[in-house]
DRENKE-153451 format. One record per residue (C-alpha): x, y, z; residue in three letters. Coordinates in steps of 0.25 Angstrom, whole numbers. Example, Ala and Ser with C-alpha at 12.3 -4.5 7.8 and 13.67 -1.06 7.14 Angstrom:
node c1 49 | c2 -18 | c3 31 | type ALA;
node c1 55 | c2 -4 | c3 29 | type SER;
// end
This chain:
node c1 -295 | c2 -74 | c3 31 | type MET;
node c1 -296 | c2 -86 | c3 41 | type VAL;
node c1 -295 | c2 -101 | c3 39 | type ILE;
node c1 -301 | c2 -108 | c3 49 | type CYS;
node c1 -291 | c2 -121 | c3 51 | type GLY;
node c1 -277 | c2 -121 | c3 48 | type ALA;
node c1 -277 | c2 -136 | c3 43 | type GLY;
node c1 -269 | c2 -139 | c3 31 | type VAL;
node c1 -282 | c2 -133 | c3 24 | type ILE;
node c1 -283 | c2 -120 | c3 30 | type GLY;
node c1 -266 | c2 -119 | c3 31 | type ALA;
node c1 -266 | c2 -122 | c3 15 | type SER;
node c1 -276 | c2 -110 | c3 14 | type ILE;
node c1 -269 | c2 -101 | c3 22 | type ALA;
node c1 -257 | c2 -103 | c3 15 | type TYR;
node c1 -262 | c2 -100 | c3 2 | type TYR;
node c1 -268 | c2 -89 | c3 5 | type LEU;
node c1 -256 | c2 -83 | c3 12 | type ALA;
node c1 -248 | c2 -84 | c3 -1 | type LEU;
node c1 -258 | c2 -75 | c3 -7 | type ARG;
node c1 -257 | c2 -65 | c3 4 | type GLY;
node c1 -271 | c2 -68 | c3 11 | type ILE;
node c1 -267 | c2 -71 | c3 25 | type ALA;
node c1 -277 | c2 -78 | c3 32 | type ALA;
node c1 -279 | c2 -83 | c3 46 | type THR;
node c1 -279 | c2 -97 | c3 49 | type VAL;
node c1 -287 | c2 -101 | c3 62 | type VAL;
node c1 -285 | c2 -115 | c3 69 | type GLU;
node c1 -291 | c2 -121 | c3 82 | type ARG;
node c1 -276 | c2 -128 | c3 85 | type ALA;
node c1 -265 | c2 -126 | c3 77 | type ALA;
node c1 -260 | c2 -128 | c3 62 | type VAL;
node c1 -264 | c2 -143 | c3 56 | type ALA;
node c1 -270 | c2 -147 | c3 69 | type CYS;
node c1 -279 | c2 -156 | c3 66 | type ALA;
node c1 -279 | c2 -165 | c3 50 | type ALA;
node c1 -270 | c2 -156 | c3 44 | type SER;
node c1 -258 | c2 -160 | c3 54 | type GLY;
node c1 -262 | c2 -175 | c3 57 | type LYS;
node c1 -265 | c2 -179 | c3 42 | type SER;
node c1 -255 | c2 -189 | c3 35 | type GLY;
node c1 -251 | c2 -178 | c3 24 | type GLY;
node c1 -254 | c2 -187 | c3 11 | type PHE;
node c1 -253 | c2 -183 | c3 -3 | type LEU;
node c1 -260 | c2 -188 | c3 -15 | type ALA;
node c1 -258 | c2 -181 | c3 -30 | type LEU;
node c1 -270 | c2 -190 | c3 -35 | type ASP;
node c1 -277 | c2 -197 | c3 -26 | type TRP;
node c1 -289 | c2 -185 | c3 -26 | type CYS;
node c1 -288 | c2 -188 | c3 -41 | type ASP;
node c1 -303 | c2 -191 | c3 -46 | type GLY;
node c1 -310 | c2 -182 | c3 -36 | type SER;
node c1 -314 | c2 -168 | c3 -32 | type PRO;
node c1 -301 | c2 -167 | c3 -25 | type LEU;
node c1 -291 | c2 -170 | c3 -35 | type GLY;
node c1 -286 | c2 -157 | c3 -41 | type PRO;
node c1 -285 | c2 -153 | c3 -28 | type LEU;
node c1 -276 | c2 -163 | c3 -23 | type ALA;
node c1 -268 | c2 -163 | c3 -36 | type ARG;
node c1 -264 | c2 -149 | c3 -34 | type LYS;
node c1 -263 | c2 -148 | c3 -20 | type SER;
node c1 -254 | c2 -161 | c3 -21 | type TYR;
node c1 -246 | c2 -153 | c3 -29 | type ALA;
node c1 -245 | c2 -141 | c3 -20 | type MET;
node c1 -239 | c2 -148 | c3 -9 | type HIS;
node c1 -228 | c2 -152 | c3 -17 | type ALA;
node c1 -226 | c2 -137 | c3 -18 | type GLN;
node c1 -230 | c2 -132 | c3 -6 | type LEU;
node c1 -217 | c2 -143 | c3 1 | type SER;
node c1 -209 | c2 -135 | c3 -8 | type ARG;
node c1 -213 | c2 -120 | c3 -6 | type THR;
node c1 -219 | c2 -120 | c3 9 | type ILE;
node c1 -205 | c2 -120 | c3 14 | type GLY;
node c1 -207 | c2 -130 | c3 26 | type ARG;
node c1 -206 | c2 -146 | c3 27 | type ASP;
node c1 -221 | c2 -151 | c3 28 | type CYS;
node c1 -217 | c2 -166 | c3 25 | type GLY;
node c1 -219 | c2 -166 | c3 11 | type TYR;
node c1 -216 | c2 -177 | c3 2 | type ARG;
node c1 -218 | c2 -185 | c3 -10 | type GLU;
node c1 -220 | c2 -201 | c3 -7 | type LEU;
node c1 -225 | c2 -214 | c3 -11 | type THR;
node c1 -240 | c2 -218 | c3 -6 | type THR;
node c1 -243 | c2 -235 | c3 -7 | type LEU;
node c1 -255 | c2 -242 | c3 -3 | type GLY;
node c1 -253 | c2 -254 | c3 8 | type VAL;
node c1 -262 | c2 -264 | c3 12 | type SER;
node c1 -261 | c2 -271 | c3 25 | type THR;
node c1 -269 | c2 -277 | c3 37 | type SER;
node c1 -269 | c2 -280 | c3 52 | type ALA;
node c1 -265 | c2 -294 | c3 52 | type ALA;
node c1 -251 | c2 -292 | c3 41 | type GLY;
node c1 -249 | c2 -301 | c3 30 | type GLY;
node c1 -247 | c2 -293 | c3 19 | type ALA;
node c1 -233 | c2 -292 | c3 11 | type ASP;
node c1 -226 | c2 -277 | c3 8 | type ASN;
node c1 -224 | c2 -275 | c3 -9 | type SER;
node c1 -212 | c2 -270 | c3 -13 | type SER;
node c1 -218 | c2 -256 | c3 -15 | type LEU;
node c1 -205 | c2 -248 | c3 -9 | type ASP;
node c1 -213 | c2 -249 | c3 6 | type CYS;
node c1 -201 | c2 -257 | c3 12 | type GLN;
node c1 -205 | c2 -250 | c3 25 | type TRP;
node c1 -218 | c2 -255 | c3 24 | type LEU;
node c1 -211 | c2 -271 | c3 30 | type ASP;
node c1 -225 | c2 -275 | c3 38 | type GLY;
node c1 -237 | c2 -281 | c3 32 | type ALA;
node c1 -243 | c2 -273 | c3 21 | type GLY;
node c1 -243 | c2 -273 | c3 7 | type ALA;
node c1 -240 | c2 -260 | c3 -2 | type VAL;
node c1 -251 | c2 -261 | c3 -14 | type TYR;
node c1 -249 | c2 -249 | c3 -22 | type ALA;
node c1 -242 | c2 -238 | c3 -23 | type GLN;
node c1 -252 | c2 -225 | c3 -21 | type LEU;
node c1 -244 | c2 -215 | c3 -23 | type GLY;
node c1 -230 | c2 -210 | c3 -28 | type ALA;
node c1 -221 | c2 -198 | c3 -23 | type THR;
node c1 -227 | c2 -191 | c3 -36 | type ASP;
node c1 -242 | c2 -193 | c3 -31 | type THR;
node c1 -241 | c2 -193 | c3 -16 | type THR;
node c1 -234 | c2 -186 | c3 -5 | type ALA;
node c1 -236 | c2 -179 | c3 11 | type GLN;
node c1 -235 | c2 -169 | c3 19 | type VAL;
node c1 -235 | c2 -167 | c3 34 | type HIS;
node c1 -247 | c2 -161 | c3 36 | type PRO;
node c1 -246 | c2 -154 | c3 47 | type ARG;
node c1 -233 | c2 -149 | c3 44 | type LEU;
node c1 -238 | c2 -145 | c3 30 | type PHE;
node c1 -251 | c2 -138 | c3 36 | type THR;
node c1 -243 | c2 -131 | c3 46 | type ARG;
node c1 -232 | c2 -127 | c3 35 | type ALA;
node c1 -243 | c2 -120 | c3 27 | type LEU;
node c1 -249 | c2 -112 | c3 39 | type MET;
node c1 -236 | c2 -108 | c3 43 | type GLU;
node c1 -233 | c2 -104 | c3 27 | type GLU;
node c1 -248 | c2 -95 | c3 28 | type ALA;
node c1 -243 | c2 -88 | c3 41 | type GLN;
node c1 -229 | c2 -85 | c3 36 | type ARG;
node c1 -237 | c2 -79 | c3 24 | type LEU;
node c1 -248 | c2 -71 | c3 33 | type GLY;
node c1 -257 | c2 -80 | c3 37 | type ALA;
node c1 -262 | c2 -81 | c3 52 | type ARG;
node c1 -265 | c2 -92 | c3 60 | type PHE;
node c1 -273 | c2 -92 | c3 74 | type VAL;
node c1 -278 | c2 -103 | c3 83 | type THR;
node c1 -291 | c2 -103 | c3 86 | type GLY;
node c1 -306 | c2 -109 | c3 84 | type CYS;
node c1 -314 | c2 -105 | c3 74 | type VAL;
node c1 -328 | c2 -104 | c3 79 | type GLU;
node c1 -335 | c2 -97 | c3 67 | type GLY;
node c1 -335 | c2 -87 | c3 53 | type VAL;
node c1 -343 | c2 -75 | c3 56 | type ASP;
node c1 -349 | c2 -73 | c3 44 | type ILE;
node c1 -357 | c2 -58 | c3 41 | type GLY;
node c1 -362 | c2 -49 | c3 30 | type GLY;
node c1 -370 | c2 -49 | c3 18 | type ALA;
node c1 -367 | c2 -59 | c3 11 | type PRO;
node c1 -360 | c2 -66 | c3 19 | type SER;
node c1 -346 | c2 -65 | c3 23 | type GLN;
node c1 -334 | c2 -70 | c3 32 | type VAL;
node c1 -331 | c2 -60 | c3 44 | type ARG;
node c1 -322 | c2 -69 | c3 52 | type GLY;
node c1 -320 | c2 -81 | c3 60 | type VAL;
node c1 -321 | c2 -83 | c3 75 | type ARG;
node c1 -310 | c2 -91 | c3 81 | type VAL;
node c1 -311 | c2 -93 | c3 97 | type ASP;
node c1 -323 | c2 -83 | c3 97 | type GLY;
node c1 -317 | c2 -72 | c3 90 | type ALA;
node c1 -320 | c2 -66 | c3 78 | type LEU;
node c1 -308 | c2 -68 | c3 67 | type MET;
node c1 -311 | c2 -57 | c3 56 | type PRO;
node c1 -309 | c2 -62 | c3 42 | type ALA;
node c1 -317 | c2 -61 | c3 28 | type ASP;
node c1 -315 | c2 -75 | c3 24 | type ALA;
node c1 -312 | c2 -89 | c3 31 | type VAL;
node c1 -309 | c2 -102 | c3 26 | type VAL;
node c1 -316 | c2 -114 | c3 34 | type ILE;
node c1 -302 | c2 -125 | c3 35 | type ALA;
node c1 -305 | c2 -132 | c3 47 | type MET;
node c1 -305 | c2 -147 | c3 43 | type GLY;
node c1 -316 | c2 -155 | c3 49 | type PRO;
node c1 -318 | c2 -143 | c3 58 | type TRP;
node c1 -322 | c2 -136 | c3 45 | type SER;
node c1 -339 | c2 -142 | c3 48 | type GLY;
node c1 -338 | c2 -131 | c3 61 | type MET;
node c1 -339 | c2 -120 | c3 50 | type ALA;
node c1 -354 | c2 -126 | c3 45 | type SER;
node c1 -359 | c2 -119 | c3 57 | type GLN;
node c1 -353 | c2 -105 | c3 51 | type TRP;
node c1 -352 | c2 -106 | c3 37 | type LEU;
node c1 -360 | c2 -114 | c3 27 | type PRO;
node c1 -351 | c2 -127 | c3 24 | type LEU;
node c1 -353 | c2 -142 | c3 23 | type PRO;
node c1 -352 | c2 -151 | c3 34 | type PRO;
node c1 -336 | c2 -154 | c3 36 | type VAL;
node c1 -333 | c2 -168 | c3 44 | type ASP;
node c1 -321 | c2 -176 | c3 50 | type GLY;
node c1 -314 | c2 -188 | c3 47 | type LEU;
node c1 -307 | c2 -193 | c3 59 | type LYS;
node c1 -293 | c2 -197 | c3 56 | type GLY;
node c1 -281 | c2 -204 | c3 64 | type PHE;
node c1 -266 | c2 -205 | c3 63 | type SER;
node c1 -253 | c2 -208 | c3 68 | type ILE;
node c1 -238 | c2 -204 | c3 66 | type THR;
node c1 -227 | c2 -215 | c3 68 | type LEU;
node c1 -213 | c2 -214 | c3 69 | type GLU;
node c1 -209 | c2 -226 | c3 62 | type PRO;
node c1 -197 | c2 -232 | c3 66 | type LYS;
node c1 -189 | c2 -231 | c3 53 | type THR;
node c1 -190 | c2 -222 | c3 40 | type PRO;
node c1 -202 | c2 -224 | c3 31 | type VAL;
node c1 -204 | c2 -220 | c3 15 | type PRO;
node c1 -212 | c2 -209 | c3 10 | type ALA;
node c1 -223 | c2 -218 | c3 8 | type GLN;
node c1 -239 | c2 -218 | c3 11 | type ALA;
node c1 -247 | c2 -228 | c3 14 | type LEU;
node c1 -261 | c2 -231 | c3 13 | type PHE;
node c1 -263 | c2 -242 | c3 18 | type VAL;
node c1 -276 | c2 -253 | c3 18 | type GLU;
node c1 -276 | c2 -259 | c3 32 | type TYR;
node c1 -284 | c2 -271 | c3 36 | type LEU;
node c1 -286 | c2 -272 | c3 51 | type ASP;
node c1 -288 | c2 -282 | c3 61 | type GLU;
node c1 -303 | c2 -279 | c3 63 | type ASP;
node c1 -304 | c2 -280 | c3 47 | type GLY;
node c1 -304 | c2 -264 | c3 46 | type ALA;
node c1 -298 | c2 -258 | c3 33 | type ARG;
node c1 -291 | c2 -247 | c3 35 | type ARG;
node c1 -283 | c2 -236 | c3 28 | type ASP;
node c1 -272 | c2 -231 | c3 35 | type PRO;
node c1 -262 | c2 -220 | c3 28 | type GLU;
node c1 -248 | c2 -221 | c3 31 | type ILE;
node c1 -240 | c2 -208 | c3 28 | type PHE;
node c1 -223 | c2 -208 | c3 32 | type THR;
node c1 -217 | c2 -194 | c3 33 | type ARG;
node c1 -204 | c2 -187 | c3 31 | type PRO;
node c1 -201 | c2 -185 | c3 45 | type ASP;
node c1 -203 | c2 -200 | c3 45 | type GLY;
node c1 -215 | c2 -202 | c3 52 | type GLN;
node c1 -228 | c2 -210 | c3 47 | type VAL;
node c1 -242 | c2 -205 | c3 49 | type TYR;
node c1 -254 | c2 -215 | c3 47 | type LEU;
node c1 -268 | c2 -211 | c3 47 | type CYS;
node c1 -282 | c2 -219 | c3 41 | type GLY;
node c1 -289 | c2 -222 | c3 53 | type LEU;
node c1 -302 | c2 -213 | c3 55 | type SER;
node c1 -315 | c2 -214 | c3 64 | type ASP;
node c1 -329 | c2 -206 | c3 65 | type ASP;
node c1 -327 | c2 -198 | c3 76 | type ARG;
node c1 -335 | c2 -183 | c3 75 | type PRO;
node c1 -325 | c2 -173 | c3 72 | type LEU;
node c1 -322 | c2 -163 | c3 86 | type PRO;
node c1 -323 | c2 -150 | c3 87 | type ASP;
node c1 -310 | c2 -147 | c3 92 | type ASP;
node c1 -300 | c2 -154 | c3 84 | type PRO;
node c1 -290 | c2 -155 | c3 99 | type SER;
node c1 -301 | c2 -166 | c3 101 | type GLN;
node c1 -296 | c2 -175 | c3 89 | type VAL;
node c1 -290 | c2 -187 | c3 95 | type SER;
node c1 -283 | c2 -199 | c3 91 | type SER;
node c1 -286 | c2 -213 | c3 92 | type ASN;
node c1 -277 | c2 -223 | c3 99 | type SER;
node c1 -284 | c2 -234 | c3 91 | type GLN;
node c1 -281 | c2 -228 | c3 77 | type ALA;
node c1 -267 | c2 -225 | c3 83 | type THR;
node c1 -265 | c2 -241 | c3 85 | type ALA;
node c1 -269 | c2 -245 | c3 70 | type THR;
node c1 -263 | c2 -236 | c3 64 | type LEU;
node c1 -249 | c2 -241 | c3 70 | type GLN;
node c1 -253 | c2 -256 | c3 69 | type ARG;
node c1 -255 | c2 -254 | c3 53 | type ILE;
node c1 -242 | c2 -245 | c3 53 | type ALA;
node c1 -233 | c2 -256 | c3 60 | type ALA;
node c1 -239 | c2 -267 | c3 52 | type GLY;
node c1 -236 | c2 -260 | c3 39 | type LEU;
node c1 -221 | c2 -257 | c3 43 | type ALA;
node c1 -212 | c2 -258 | c3 54 | type SER;
node c1 -208 | c2 -245 | c3 55 | type ALA;
node c1 -221 | c2 -242 | c3 61 | type MET;
node c1 -220 | c2 -254 | c3 70 | type ASP;
node c1 -221 | c2 -248 | c3 82 | type GLY;
node c1 -218 | c2 -233 | c3 78 | type ALA;
node c1 -220 | c2 -222 | c3 88 | type PRO;
node c1 -234 | c2 -214 | c3 86 | type VAL;
node c1 -230 | c2 -201 | c3 84 | type LEU;
node c1 -245 | c2 -194 | c3 83 | type ALA;
node c1 -258 | c2 -201 | c3 86 | type GLU;
node c1 -267 | c2 -190 | c3 77 | type ASN;
node c1 -282 | c2 -189 | c3 73 | type ALA;
node c1 -290 | c2 -179 | c3 65 | type CYS;
node c1 -301 | c2 -176 | c3 56 | type TYR;
node c1 -302 | c2 -174 | c3 41 | type ARG;
node c1 -312 | c2 -165 | c3 35 | type PRO;
node c1 -320 | c2 -170 | c3 26 | type ILE;
node c1 -333 | c2 -165 | c3 18 | type CYS;
node c1 -346 | c2 -172 | c3 13 | type ALA;
node c1 -339 | c2 -176 | c3 -1 | type ASP;
node c1 -326 | c2 -177 | c3 3 | type GLY;
node c1 -322 | c2 -165 | c3 -4 | type LEU;
node c1 -314 | c2 -154 | c3 2 | type PRO;
node c1 -323 | c2 -141 | c3 5 | type LEU;
node c1 -315 | c2 -129 | c3 -2 | type MET;
node c1 -322 | c2 -115 | c3 -4 | type GLY;
node c1 -331 | c2 -104 | c3 -3 | type ALA;
node c1 -341 | c2 -105 | c3 8 | type VAL;
node c1 -354 | c2 -102 | c3 0 | type ALA;
node c1 -362 | c2 -89 | c3 5 | type GLY;
node c1 -351 | c2 -84 | c3 13 | type VAL;
node c1 -340 | c2 -73 | c3 9 | type ALA;
node c1 -327 | c2 -77 | c3 14 | type GLY;
node c1 -327 | c2 -92 | c3 19 | type ALA;
node c1 -322 | c2 -104 | c3 13 | type PHE;
node c1 -319 | c2 -118 | c3 18 | type VAL;
node c1 -309 | c2 -127 | c3 14 | type ALA;
node c1 -309 | c2 -143 | c3 23 | type THR;
node c1 -314 | c2 -156 | c3 18 | type GLY;
node c1 -300 | c2 -160 | c3 12 | type HIS;
node c1 -303 | c2 -175 | c3 19 | type ASN;
node c1 -291 | c2 -182 | c3 19 | type CYS;
node c1 -283 | c2 -175 | c3 8 | type TRP;
node c1 -282 | c2 -160 | c3 16 | type GLY;
node c1 -266 | c2 -160 | c3 17 | type ILE;
node c1 -266 | c2 -163 | c3 2 | type LEU;
node c1 -275 | c2 -155 | c3 -3 | type ASN;
node c1 -274 | c2 -142 | c3 6 | type ALA;
node c1 -263 | c2 -135 | c3 -5 | type PRO;
node c1 -272 | c2 -133 | c3 -15 | type ALA;
node c1 -283 | c2 -132 | c3 -6 | type SER;
node c1 -277 | c2 -121 | c3 1 | type GLY;
node c1 -272 | c2 -114 | c3 -12 | type ALA;
node c1 -286 | c2 -115 | c3 -16 | type ALA;
node c1 -293 | c2 -110 | c3 -7 | type MET;
node c1 -284 | c2 -99 | c3 -6 | type ALA;
node c1 -286 | c2 -95 | c3 -20 | type GLU;
node c1 -302 | c2 -95 | c3 -19 | type LEU;
node c1 -300 | c2 -87 | c3 -5 | type ILE;
node c1 -291 | c2 -75 | c3 -12 | type ALA;
node c1 -296 | c2 -78 | c3 -26 | type ASP;
node c1 -310 | c2 -82 | c3 -27 | type GLY;
node c1 -305 | c2 -97 | c3 -34 | type ALA;
node c1 -296 | c2 -106 | c3 -33 | type SER;
node c1 -287 | c2 -109 | c3 -45 | type THR;
node c1 -279 | c2 -119 | c3 -37 | type THR;
node c1 -289 | c2 -130 | c3 -37 | type VAL;
node c1 -306 | c2 -131 | c3 -40 | type ASP;
node c1 -312 | c2 -128 | c3 -28 | type LEU;
node c1 -326 | c2 -130 | c3 -33 | type ARG;
node c1 -325 | c2 -147 | c3 -29 | type PRO;
node c1 -323 | c2 -141 | c3 -15 | type PHE;
node c1 -333 | c2 -128 | c3 -14 | type THR;
node c1 -343 | c2 -130 | c3 -2 | type PRO;
node c1 -354 | c2 -127 | c3 -9 | type ALA;
node c1 -354 | c2 -142 | c3 -15 | type ARG;
node c1 -362 | c2 -144 | c3 -2 | type PHE;
node c1 -374 | c2 -137 | c3 3 | type SER;
node c1 -371 | c2 -130 | c3 17 | type THR;
node c1 -380 | c2 -121 | c3 24 | type PRO;
node c1 -374 | c2 -115 | c3 36 | type LEU;
node c1 -376 | c2 -124 | c3 49 | type ARG;
node c1 -376 | c2 -118 | c3 63 | type THR;
node c1 -372 | c2 -121 | c3 76 | type ARG;
node c1 -384 | c2 -130 | c3 85 | type ASN;
// end
């Protein structure tokens, strides 16, 4: 069994397969969590997906994160936190409220508590993804660095026979496509719908003074009248992560070609400095950019690939990949091993909801 992609979804599938005694080989071009799974915010919410097909998946996965924090045996930066809605502008002038946020001593107003410690939490996404992969390896999984170039299919009916990695065939009777936005490449090998990528920018700051366990969802009016929605997550290691700016540049073929943007960095720094003196002039520890995978209807793509025995897909989790990884991994492991999932109902996410003729490279 080969899993293509060592982001949080691929690592989670490998982990839950390993718990069942199925040792998968995970293939990734660079390193574990080298793309969005290592550069995201790691925010977790119990009920923010309620009312959509994601609701049961999110609720199950939220509870599994808490359990994993106790059983996985590694520090993944898990903690419960409060979540606040904040409004501010480049012009300043807003007064803060009394909602236990004295560290926000700049031009911002807290207008609501959006989550409490029983409904919102966080993990450090890179540490979490790597911990899942390391645990899977401890239980027998294998990690291989290489570029996935195709899936070998043969027989009648069609059956997966292997995966082509760096020009060589890696024999396998089953494959999972879990390459985030690059999963769209697999539509050249398997009958899969398109998967797009939305580019986002983030920075990590080292604040001057300690900050509390809070997540901020900010409504920001810029000097040019543009409305932005940055997100700010304080972390247990004392760092502060900011994201929320994006652009429409197309997905490059090679993840190493994804580049940050100095203008986005400056904007995020300016917003942070206006909210809290602890972040004004704070060193920038990292400037990142990544693409999150999105399907046409905004829902994940998880299930068996129609017409090809042994072919599966798990991608398209958009901004909720870290949150929904545990339940997605467990459900996919059940589907692969048992033919059906009991952790959550995967039917809303089946690839069969799209018409997906096989596309070939010109």
